[in-house]
NUSE-418232 format. One record per residue: residue in one letter; residue number from 0; z, y, x negated of N, C-alpha, C in turn. Coordinates in steps of 0.1 Angstrom, whole numbers. Atoms other than C-alpha are relative to their C-alpha. Layout:
N
> residu num n_c3 n_c2 n_c1 ca_c3 ca_c2 ca_c1 c_c3 c_c2 c_c1
> a NUM Z Y X Z Y X Z Y X .
...
***
This chain:
287
> residu num n_c3 n_c2 n_c1 ca_c3 ca_c2 ca_c1 c_c3 c_c2 c_c1
> x 0 -20 9 -2 1051 80 -877 -4 -13 0 .
> x 1 3 17 0 1053 41 -881 11 -4 6 .
> x 2 -12 3 -7 1070 26 -857 5 -15 -4 .
> x 3 -5 9 1 1092 0 -866 6 -9 8 .
> x 4 -6 6 -13 1110 -9 -834 11 5 0 .
> x 5 -13 -3 0 1140 -1 -841 2 18 -9 .
> x 6 -2 -10 1 1133 32 -858 -14 8 -4 .
> x 7 9 -8 3 1105 58 -862 -5 8 -14 .
> x 8 -6 -7 16 1096 66 -898 -14 9 -3 .
> x 9 8 -14 6 1080 104 -906 -4 0 -11 .
> x 10 8 5 11 1056 89 -931 -9 17 -3 .
> x 11 9 -11 -2 1034 123 -924 13 9 -10 .
> x 12 -10 -12 5 1069 146 -939 -7 3 -12 .
> x 13 2 -5 17 1058 148 -975 -14 9 -1 .
> x 14 10 -4 1 1022 159 -963 2 13 9 .
> x 15 -3 -11 -11 1035 186 -939 9 6 -8 .
> x 16 -12 -7 5 1069 197 -957 0 2 -17 .
> x 17 0 8 14 1061 184 -995 9 -3 -3 .
> x 18 -8 8 3 1088 169 -995 6 -14 12 .
> x 19 -3 9 -8 1092 131 -980 15 -6 11 .
> x 20 -8 -6 -10 1117 124 -952 15 -10 -11 .
> x 21 -9 7 9 1152 110 -968 2 -11 13 .
> x 22 -8 14 -5 1170 78 -955 18 3 3 .
> x 23 -15 -5 -1 1207 87 -939 2 -17 0 .
> x 24 -4 11 -3 1224 51 -945 13 -5 5 .
> x 25 -8 5 -9 1250 51 -927 -2 -4 16 .
> x 26 3 5 -12 1251 34 -895 -14 -10 4 .
> x 27 6 8 -2 1226 12 -904 -1 -9 -8 .
> x 28 -3 14 7 1222 -23 -913 -6 0 -14 .
> x 29 7 0 13 1212 -32 -950 -14 -1 5 .
> x 30 16 3 -1 1177 -46 -936 -6 14 5 .
> x 31 1 -9 1 1174 -18 -920 -7 14 -11 .
> x 32 0 -7 10 1175 5 -945 -12 -2 -8 .
> x 33 4 8 10 1157 -15 -969 -17 4 9 .
> x 34 16 4 -7 1126 -19 -940 -2 19 -2 .
> x 35 4 -18 -3 1127 23 -936 -2 5 -13 .
> x 36 8 -4 14 1123 28 -972 -10 -8 -3 .
> x 37 15 4 2 1095 5 -974 -12 4 5 .
> x 38 10 -4 -11 1075 18 -947 -4 18 -13 .
> x 39 1 -10 13 1082 54 -971 -1 -5 -14 .
> x 40 2 0 15 1077 44 -1003 -17 -9 3 .
> x 41 13 6 3 1044 23 -992 -10 11 4 .
> x 42 4 -11 -12 1033 56 -973 -10 7 -13 .
> x 43 1 -9 8 1030 68 -1010 7 8 -7 .
> x 44 -13 -15 1 1062 93 -1011 3 -7 -17 .
> x 45 -11 -1 11 1079 96 -1042 16 8 -1 .
> x 46 -15 -2 -1 1115 103 -1046 6 -4 11 .
> x 47 -9 -3 -12 1123 93 -1018 16 -6 1 .
> x 48 -14 -4 3 1162 98 -1014 11 -9 13 .
> x 49 -9 2 -13 1187 77 -991 12 1 -8 .
> x 50 -10 -6 -5 1217 91 -986 12 -9 8 .
> x 51 -9 5 -4 1253 80 -979 1 -10 2 .
> x 52 -4 14 -3 1252 43 -987 9 -7 -5 .
> x 53 -9 11 2 1274 17 -991 -6 -5 -14 .
> x 54 0 7 17 1278 -4 -1027 -12 -13 6 .
> x 55 7 6 -2 1260 -29 -1006 -14 -2 -2 .
> x 56 14 -5 -6 1232 -11 -994 -6 7 -15 .
> x 57 5 -2 13 1228 7 -1031 -2 -13 -8 .
> x 58 5 10 6 1225 -29 -1047 -13 -7 4 .
> x 59 9 5 -6 1201 -43 -1020 -16 10 0 .
> x 60 11 -11 3 1179 -10 -1027 -4 -3 -15 .
> x 61 11 -2 7 1174 -14 -1061 -1 -12 -6 .
> x 62 4 8 0 1170 -52 -1057 -17 1 4 .
> x 63 10 -2 -9 1145 -42 -1033 -15 4 -4 .
> x 64 10 -8 2 1126 -14 -1052 6 4 -16 .
> x 65 -3 5 14 1124 -23 -1092 -6 20 -5 .
> x 66 2 -13 4 1129 12 -1108 7 10 8 .
> x 67 -12 -7 -10 1152 26 -1081 16 9 -15 .
> x 68 -11 -8 9 1180 55 -1099 9 -5 11 .
> x 69 -12 0 -1 1217 43 -1088 9 10 -3 .
> x 70 -8 -9 2 1239 74 -1081 14 -8 7 .
> x 71 -11 3 -9 1274 56 -1070 9 13 9 .
> x 72 -10 -7 -7 1297 84 -1067 -10 8 8 .
> x 73 7 -8 -7 1272 106 -1051 -7 -11 16 .
> x 74 7 7 -8 1261 76 -1030 -11 -1 6 .
> x 75 15 -1 -3 1224 78 -1033 -6 -5 -8 .
> x 76 12 3 7 1194 63 -1043 -12 4 -5 .
> x 77 20 -2 2 1159 76 -1056 -8 -10 -1 .
> x 78 9 6 4 1135 55 -1050 -11 3 2 .
> x 79 15 1 4 1101 52 -1065 2 19 -7 .
> x 80 -2 -8 4 1113 76 -1088 -14 13 -9 .
> x 81 13 -10 9 1090 107 -1105 4 14 -8 .
> x 82 -8 -15 10 1103 132 -1134 -5 11 4 .
> x 83 -2 -15 -5 1103 168 -1121 -1 10 -12 .
> x 84 4 -4 17 1092 197 -1145 16 7 -1 .
> x 85 -15 -11 7 1128 215 -1137 1 13 4 .
> x 86 -3 -11 0 1120 245 -1124 9 8 6 .
> x 87 -7 -9 -6 1141 277 -1116 14 -4 -5 .
> x 88 -14 6 -1 1178 270 -1118 10 1 10 .
> x 89 -9 0 -16 1203 262 -1091 14 -6 -7 .
> x 90 -13 4 5 1242 258 -1102 8 -8 10 .
> x 91 -6 9 -12 1263 232 -1082 16 4 -5 .
> x 92 -13 -6 5 1301 247 -1086 8 -10 11 .
> x 93 -10 5 -6 1333 230 -1077 7 -2 -10 .
> x 94 -16 5 8 1369 227 -1088 8 -7 -2 .
> x 95 -12 10 0 1384 196 -1080 -10 -12 1 .
> x 96 5 13 1 1377 163 -1089 -7 -11 17 .
> x 97 3 3 -14 1377 153 -1049 -13 8 3 .
> x 98 9 -10 -8 1348 177 -1042 -14 -4 -10 .
> x 99 15 -4 11 1322 165 -1073 -5 -11 8 .
> x 100 7 11 -5 1310 132 -1049 -12 11 8 .
> x 101 11 -8 -7 1296 160 -1027 -9 9 -8 .
> x 102 5 -16 8 1286 187 -1050 -10 -10 -9 .
> x 103 13 13 10 1265 155 -1075 -6 -4 16 .
> x 104 6 3 -9 1251 146 -1039 -7 15 2 .
> x 105 1 -12 -6 1242 184 -1034 -12 3 -19 .
> x 106 0 -4 11 1230 185 -1076 -18 -13 -2 .
> x 107 8 10 1 1210 151 -1074 -13 2 10 .
> x 108 8 -8 -12 1190 164 -1043 -13 7 -9 .
> x 109 9 -3 5 1177 189 -1056 -6 2 -15 .
> x 110 10 7 12 1167 177 -1091 -11 -14 1 .
> x 111 9 5 -1 1148 153 -1075 -7 1 10 .
> x 112 4 -7 -11 1133 177 -1054 -12 8 -9 .
> x 113 0 -2 11 1122 193 -1086 7 12 -1 .
> x 114 -5 -10 7 1147 221 -1095 11 -5 -10 .
> x 115 -10 4 16 1166 222 -1129 12 9 6 .
> x 116 -13 1 -4 1203 217 -1121 3 5 -12 .
> x 117 -13 6 12 1230 228 -1139 16 3 9 .
> x 118 -19 0 -9 1269 215 -1128 10 6 -4 .
> x 119 -8 -3 8 1297 234 -1133 12 -3 9 .
> x 120 -7 1 -10 1324 214 -1121 15 7 0 .
> x 121 -16 -3 0 1358 228 -1134 0 16 0 .
> x 122 -8 -12 -4 1360 261 -1115 12 0 -1 .
> x 123 -16 -6 3 1394 283 -1121 9 1 17 .
> x 124 2 0 -10 1402 274 -1087 17 7 4 .
> x 125 -19 -2 0 1443 279 -1091 -4 14 -8 .
> x 126 -2 -12 11 1433 311 -1115 -17 9 8 .
> x 127 12 -6 -6 1409 335 -1094 -7 10 -7 .
> x 128 1 -12 10 1414 362 -1118 -12 -5 -13 .
> x 129 7 8 16 1394 338 -1145 -17 1 6 .
> x 130 17 6 -6 1363 332 -1121 -13 7 -3 .
> x 131 9 -8 6 1344 366 -1137 -3 -7 -8 .
> x 132 5 8 17 1345 352 -1171 -4 -14 -3 .
> x 133 8 17 5 1339 316 -1164 -18 1 8 .
> x 134 14 3 -5 1310 326 -1143 -10 6 -12 .
> x 135 6 -8 5 1299 346 -1173 -4 14 3 .
> x 136 9 -12 -1 1293 378 -1159 2 11 -8 .
> x 137 2 -12 10 1284 411 -1181 -6 -5 -9 .
> x 138 11 4 13 1264 389 -1209 -12 3 1 .
> x 139 14 -1 3 1234 395 -1195 -7 -12 -4 .
> x 140 2 9 -2 1224 362 -1192 -17 -1 9 .
> x 141 16 4 -10 1182 356 -1188 5 -8 6 .
> x 142 -2 11 -10 1188 324 -1176 5 0 13 .
> x 143 -16 -2 -11 1210 334 -1142 -8 -10 11 .
> x 144 4 11 -13 1208 307 -1114 -4 9 12 .
> x 145 10 -8 -8 1184 316 -1084 13 1 11 .
> x 146 -8 4 -9 1211 302 -1060 11 -7 -8 .
> x 147 -13 8 6 1246 289 -1064 0 -11 15 .
> x 148 -4 14 -15 1259 256 -1037 16 -5 -9 .
> x 149 -9 -1 1 1295 259 -1039 7 -7 5 .
> x 150 -6 9 -7 1318 229 -1028 13 1 -1 .
> x 151 -16 -5 2 1350 231 -1015 11 -2 12 .
> x 152 -1 4 -11 1372 211 -995 17 5 4 .
> x 153 -15 -2 0 1406 227 -995 0 13 8 .
> x 154 4 -10 -9 1410 266 -977 -15 3 4 .
> x 155 11 -4 -2 1372 272 -985 0 10 -5 .
> x 156 1 -18 4 1377 307 -1004 -8 -4 -10 .
> x 157 6 -4 10 1358 297 -1031 -14 1 0 .
> x 158 15 -8 0 1323 303 -1021 3 15 6 .
> x 159 1 -11 -3 1335 332 -1008 3 9 -13 .
> x 160 1 -10 24 1347 343 -1048 -7 -1 0 .
> x 161 13 -1 7 1318 335 -1059 -8 9 3 .
> x 162 8 -9 -8 1298 353 -1034 1 12 -2 .
> x 163 -4 -10 0 1314 383 -1042 2 4 -12 .
> x 164 2 -6 10 1309 384 -1077 -14 0 -5 .
> x 165 14 2 3 1271 373 -1075 -9 4 8 .
> x 166 11 -3 -12 1242 389 -1064 -14 -11 3 .
> x 167 4 11 -5 1226 355 -1053 7 -8 18 .
> x 168 -5 11 -12 1227 332 -1022 8 -12 -4 .
> x 169 -9 11 1 1257 311 -1022 -2 -15 11 .
> x 170 1 12 -10 1251 278 -1002 20 -3 5 .
> x 171 -19 6 4 1294 264 -993 -8 -10 5 .
> x 172 0 10 -2 1293 230 -990 17 -7 2 .
> x 173 -11 6 -1 1324 221 -974 8 -18 1 .
> x 174 1 19 -4 1340 184 -978 9 -2 5 .
> x 175 -11 6 -3 1364 165 -967 7 -8 -7 .
> x 176 -11 4 6 1385 157 -992 10 12 0 .
> x 177 -15 -10 7 1419 179 -989 -1 6 18 .
> x 178 -8 -5 -11 1438 193 -961 3 -9 11 .
> x 179 -3 10 -18 1452 179 -926 -13 -3 10 .
> x 180 13 0 -6 1418 189 -908 -13 -4 -11 .
> x 181 10 0 9 1395 175 -933 -12 9 2 .
> x 182 14 -8 -4 1366 199 -942 2 11 11 .
> x 183 4 -12 -8 1372 216 -911 5 17 -4 .
> x 184 -4 -11 7 1389 247 -925 -5 4 -9 .
> x 185 4 -7 9 1370 252 -957 -18 1 8 .
> x 186 15 -7 1 1337 252 -933 5 10 11 .
> x 187 -2 -13 -9 1354 276 -906 0 15 -11 .
> x 188 1 -10 10 1361 297 -937 -16 7 -3 .
> x 189 11 -10 4 1329 299 -949 -12 3 11 .
> x 190 9 -5 -11 1310 303 -916 9 16 3 .
> x 191 -2 -12 -3 1334 334 -911 6 9 -19 .
> x 192 -3 -10 11 1336 349 -947 -10 10 2 .
> x 193 7 -18 -2 1332 384 -951 -8 5 -10 .
> x 194 11 -5 13 1309 383 -984 -13 -1 6 .
> x 195 14 7 -7 1270 385 -969 -2 -9 -13 .
> x 196 5 1 7 1254 366 -985 1 -18 -3 .
> x 197 -6 11 2 1275 329 -980 -9 -8 13 .
> x 198 8 13 -12 1253 300 -953 9 -7 -6 .
> x 199 -8 13 -2 1270 271 -948 -10 -10 7 .
> x 200 4 15 -11 1260 232 -941 12 -6 6 .
> x 201 -11 9 -3 1282 206 -927 9 -2 -8 .
> x 202 -11 9 14 1306 190 -942 -3 -13 -4 .
> x 203 -3 9 5 1304 165 -967 -26 2 -1 .
> x 204 15 5 3 1266 172 -966 -6 8 -10 .
> x 205 6 -4 10 1250 173 -998 -11 4 -5 .
> x 206 11 2 -1 1219 166 -990 -6 8 6 .
> x 207 2 -9 -4 1216 197 -971 2 15 -6 .
> x 208 -2 -14 8 1230 220 -994 -13 0 -15 .
> x 209 9 1 13 1208 206 -1026 -16 4 6 .
> x 210 16 -2 -3 1174 205 -1001 1 18 3 .
> x 211 0 -15 -4 1183 242 -991 -1 7 -12 .
> x 212 -2 -7 12 1190 254 -1028 -12 -5 -7 .
> x 213 14 2 6 1157 240 -1039 -10 8 5 .
> x 214 10 -5 -6 1139 255 -1011 -1 20 -3 .
> x 215 -4 -14 9 1158 293 -1025 -9 2 -12 .
> x 216 5 -3 14 1149 285 -1058 -12 -1 -3 .
> x 217 14 2 0 1114 272 -1059 -7 -1 15 .
> x 218 3 3 -6 1102 280 -1027 -15 -4 5 .
> x 219 12 9 -4 1065 270 -1032 -3 -8 -7 .
> x 220 2 15 10 1071 238 -1056 -1 -3 14 .
> x 221 -1 13 0 1063 205 -1038 5 -9 -4 .
> x 222 -4 15 4 1076 170 -1041 -13 -9 -1 .
> x 223 9 8 -9 1046 157 -1025 -13 11 6 .
> x 224 8 -16 -13 1018 188 -1017 -12 -10 2 .
> x 225 7 1 -11 993 182 -991 -15 -3 -8 .
> x 226 11 -1 5 956 176 -1000 -5 11 8 .
> x 227 7 -11 -7 933 208 -991 -10 0 3 .
> x 228 15 4 -10 902 192 -978 -5 5 12 .
> x 229 1 -4 -15 886 204 -950 1 -11 4 .
> x 230 -6 10 -18 892 172 -931 15 -1 -1 .
> x 231 -10 1 -4 927 174 -935 5 16 5 .
> x 232 -5 -15 -6 929 214 -931 -6 2 22 .
> x 233 11 -1 -9 904 203 -896 14 0 7 .
> x 234 -12 7 -14 934 190 -871 10 21 -2 .
> x 235 -6 -14 1 955 227 -885 -10 6 8 .
> x 236 9 -12 -4 924 248 -871 0 -5 14 .
> x 237 1 5 -14 924 224 -836 8 7 4 .
> x 238 -13 -4 -4 959 233 -831 0 15 8 .
> x 239 2 -11 -2 947 264 -823 -14 6 4 .
> x 240 14 2 0 910 266 -810 0 14 6 .
> x 241 0 -13 -4 919 302 -789 2 8 -8 .
> x 242 -3 -18 8 933 323 -812 -13 -1 -15 .
> x 243 13 -3 14 904 310 -843 -14 6 5 .
> x 244 13 -2 -7 875 316 -814 9 19 -1 .
> x 245 2 -14 -4 892 353 -810 4 6 -15 .
> x 246 0 -2 12 896 354 -847 -18 3 -5 .
> x 247 15 1 -1 857 348 -845 -6 13 3 .
> x 248 5 -10 -8 848 374 -822 5 13 -6 .
> x 249 -5 -19 5 871 403 -836 -12 -3 -14 .
> x 250 11 3 7 850 389 -868 -11 7 1 .
> x 251 14 3 -6 818 392 -859 -5 16 5 .
> x 252 0 -16 -7 823 427 -839 4 9 -11 .
> x 253 -1 -14 13 838 441 -874 -13 2 -7 .
> x 254 15 3 8 804 426 -892 -9 10 4 .
> x 255 13 -7 -2 779 445 -867 9 14 0 .
> x 256 -2 -11 -1 799 476 -867 4 10 -15 .
> x 257 -9 -5 17 813 481 -908 -16 1 -5 .
> x 258 11 -2 9 789 497 -931 -3 -15 -5 .
> x 259 4 7 12 768 476 -955 7 -8 -8 .
> x 260 -9 1 10 791 481 -979 12 -11 4 .
> x 261 -12 7 -7 820 464 -957 -7 -18 5 .
> x 262 4 12 -6 797 436 -945 4 -14 -6 .
> x 263 2 12 7 801 408 -968 19 -8 4 .
> x 264 -14 10 -7 843 401 -960 2 -2 11 .
> x 265 -2 2 -10 841 403 -929 -12 -13 4 .
> x 266 2 15 -3 812 379 -927 11 -14 -5 .
> x 267 -5 10 6 831 358 -946 15 -8 8 .
> x 268 -7 5 -9 858 357 -921 -4 -3 17 .
> x 269 7 4 -11 835 348 -896 -9 -11 -2 .
> x 270 1 10 4 823 322 -917 13 -11 -1 .
> x 271 -14 7 4 859 308 -923 1 -5 21 .
> x 272 -5 4 -11 866 311 -881 -7 -12 9 .
> x 273 11 7 -5 829 293 -874 5 -15 -8 .
> x 274 1 18 2 841 260 -896 -1 0 -17 .
> x 275 4 2 16 840 271 -935 12 -1 -5 .
> x 276 -9 0 5 869 284 -951 14 1 14 .
> x 277 -8 -4 -14 898 275 -918 7 -2 -7 .
> x 278 -12 -4 1 925 275 -941 9 13 3 .
> x 279 -3 -13 1 924 309 -948 -3 9 9 .
> x 280 -1 -7 -13 921 321 -910 8 -5 8 .
> x 281 -9 9 -6 945 297 -898 17 6 -4 .
> x 282 -14 -11 12 975 314 -930 -6 13 4 .
> x 283 3 -14 -3 961 346 -914 10 1 10 .
> x 284 -11 -5 -16 982 342 -882 -5 -7 10 .
> x 285 1 2 -15 961 324 -858 12 -17 5 .
> x 286 -11 10 -2 989 293 -860 16 4 -2 .
***
């Protein structure tokens, strides 16, 4: 953590989770947003996202960080941008122009994290019977999406309709653009969907939808992968010394009792618990 006085910045998140902390700009002054962003970028993080940013904040970020990519409609900026390979496929779907800002935020977040995104913003929301053909069902497409993000701010039926036609997870993204109770009807509809496989984020949370979609699409990919040196592995091992000691004792007993042909694997486990390949022991269930 880096203490800024008005905020504690989690500069280690990229090493722990593979992706840096985002800056949620609403409710913060322009100076506060720039200071937090400077802390993250200064730590070496790439593709740092600033979300829900006003025009003034976007302008300040562009001026403070050369190379910043700004997306006004999605109210999002990408600091220290770095190209990603575009793995897998995430389809982001909506059927109304009013839902596109939230949908675009989800698409940009998934792209910044490394997913390939296909934007489909012309869903036939007023003609559900046309939806199977619009989705391309039955065409034997080899390049099928791993997950759908479906933005809807009306009655919230679109995520359920899509889910009923595909064999993939659907992330419902309710938007506040529509209805007497902005976003609430769409949120309740998603939460009460009769189609298994629909999960929901909160209203207008394109960041959460895009992040979750990337985790489903590419669960083993990371934007800022942690190093795997013994120095970095040691703190994880120290977090559960009792468990590691138990593993060491079990491995030693197994090595003594097993036939000679099986001694090598057990000896490897004992060596790991004693400080060799610590990561393998922790991954085996000690933490």
